[in-house]
N, C-alpha and C positions, 0 to 999 in steps of 0.2 A: 624334337625342336621343330618349330614351324619353318618349312623350307622357304617361305616368302619373307622371312624376317631379315632385316638389314643389320640386326644386332646379334650376329653369330657367336660372339665371344661371351655373351651374357648367359649365365646358367638359367635353365628353365625351372621354375618353382612348381612342384607338383600341387595339384588342386587339393590334395589331402591334408596339407599343412594348415592348421588352424590359423585364421586371420588374426585372432587376438595374440597368439604366440608370436607371429611375425611382427606385430605392432610392438610388443614388449621388447623383442630383439632389436628392432629399429630404434626404439627409445634409448636403449643402452648404447647402441652404436653412435647415436647423436651426442650423447653425453661424453663418450670417449673422444669423439671428434672435437668437441668444444674444449676438452682438456688438452688435446694435442695442439690445437690452435693457440692456446694460451700458455703453453709450456709448463703445464702442471701434471703431476702424476695422477693416474686414474686406475681404480679397481672397482668395478661395478657389475651389477647383474640383477637377476631376479630368481626367485624360487617359486615353482609352480606346485601348489599343494595338491592339485588333482593328479598330476603325473609323477611328481617327485623329481622333476627335472630341475637342475641347478645350471643356469646359463650365466657365464661370466665373460667379461672382456677386460683387458688391462693394457696399459702402455708402459708397464714397469720393466726395468732391465731384466734380461734373461738371468735366471738364478736368484732373483730377489726373494728373500724369505718373507712369506706372507703368513707364517704360522701364528703370529700374534696379532694379526690384523683385526680380529674381532674382540680383542681384549678391550676393556673399558679405557677410554682416554681421560676419564674423569678421575680425580684423586679419590682415594677411599674415604668413605664417610667416617667421621670421628665421633 
Protein backbone atom coordinates (compact mmCIF):
# COMPACT_ATOMS: atom_id res chain seq x y z
CA UNK A 1 0.00 0.00 0.00
CA UNK A 2 1.21 3.48 -0.76
CA UNK A 3 2.36 5.05 2.49
CA UNK A 4 1.29 8.50 1.25
CA UNK A 5 -2.29 7.41 0.65
CA UNK A 6 -5.05 9.01 2.68
CA UNK A 7 -7.28 6.04 1.83
CA UNK A 8 -5.72 3.44 4.12
CA UNK A 9 -8.90 1.35 4.35
CA UNK A 10 -9.29 0.79 0.61
CA UNK A 11 -7.78 -2.42 -0.78
CA UNK A 12 -4.97 -2.11 -3.28
CA UNK A 13 -5.80 -3.67 -6.63
CA UNK A 14 -2.83 -5.53 -8.13
CA UNK A 15 -1.71 -4.39 -11.57
CA UNK A 16 -1.99 -7.97 -12.80
CA UNK A 17 -5.81 -7.98 -12.78
CA UNK A 18 -7.19 -7.53 -16.28
CA UNK A 19 -8.95 -4.19 -16.72
CA UNK A 20 -11.75 -5.81 -18.77
CA UNK A 21 -12.37 -8.28 -15.94
CA UNK A 22 -12.63 -5.43 -13.45
CA UNK A 23 -15.02 -3.55 -15.75
CA UNK A 24 -17.27 -6.62 -16.03
CA UNK A 25 -17.27 -7.02 -12.25
CA UNK A 26 -18.08 -3.33 -11.84
CA UNK A 27 -21.00 -3.60 -14.28
CA UNK A 28 -22.50 -6.49 -12.30
CA UNK A 29 -22.01 -4.55 -9.05
CA UNK A 30 -23.79 -1.52 -10.54
CA UNK A 31 -26.73 -3.70 -11.62
CA UNK A 32 -26.96 -5.16 -8.10
CA UNK A 33 -26.82 -1.66 -6.61
CA UNK A 34 -29.67 -0.56 -8.90
CA UNK A 35 -31.74 -3.57 -7.81
CA UNK A 36 -31.00 -2.82 -4.14
CA UNK A 37 -32.07 0.81 -4.53
CA UNK A 38 -35.32 -0.24 -6.20
CA UNK A 39 -36.14 -3.04 -3.77
CA UNK A 40 -36.01 -5.89 -6.26
CA UNK A 41 -34.22 -9.22 -6.16
CA UNK A 42 -31.06 -9.63 -8.17
CA UNK A 43 -28.93 -12.51 -9.36
CA UNK A 44 -26.45 -11.60 -12.05
CA UNK A 45 -22.98 -12.19 -13.29
CA UNK A 46 -20.86 -13.11 -16.24
CA UNK A 47 -18.97 -16.09 -17.61
CA UNK A 48 -15.49 -15.60 -19.05
CA UNK A 49 -14.99 -18.11 -21.85
CA UNK A 50 -11.23 -17.54 -21.84
CA UNK A 51 -10.59 -18.34 -18.18
CA UNK A 52 -13.73 -20.33 -17.34
CA UNK A 53 -14.45 -17.93 -14.47
CA UNK A 54 -18.06 -17.55 -13.39
CA UNK A 55 -18.56 -14.35 -11.43
CA UNK A 56 -21.90 -13.80 -9.70
CA UNK A 57 -23.47 -11.39 -7.24
CA UNK A 58 -26.91 -11.44 -5.67
CA UNK A 59 -29.05 -9.82 -3.02
CA UNK A 60 -31.21 -12.87 -2.39
CA UNK A 61 -31.94 -14.10 1.14
CA UNK A 62 -29.44 -16.54 2.64
CA UNK A 63 -30.39 -20.08 1.69
CA UNK A 64 -32.50 -19.03 -1.31
CA UNK A 65 -32.80 -21.99 -3.73
CA UNK A 66 -31.38 -20.94 -7.09
CA UNK A 67 -31.23 -24.46 -8.55
CA UNK A 68 -34.02 -23.74 -11.04
CA UNK A 69 -33.00 -20.17 -11.84
CA UNK A 70 -31.87 -21.11 -15.34
CA UNK A 71 -35.04 -23.05 -16.19
CA UNK A 72 -37.05 -21.48 -18.97
CA UNK A 73 -39.65 -19.01 -17.79
CA UNK A 74 -41.58 -19.42 -21.02
CA UNK A 75 -44.35 -21.99 -21.26
CA UNK A 76 -43.47 -25.09 -23.29
CA UNK A 77 -44.22 -24.94 -26.99
CA UNK A 78 -47.28 -26.88 -28.03
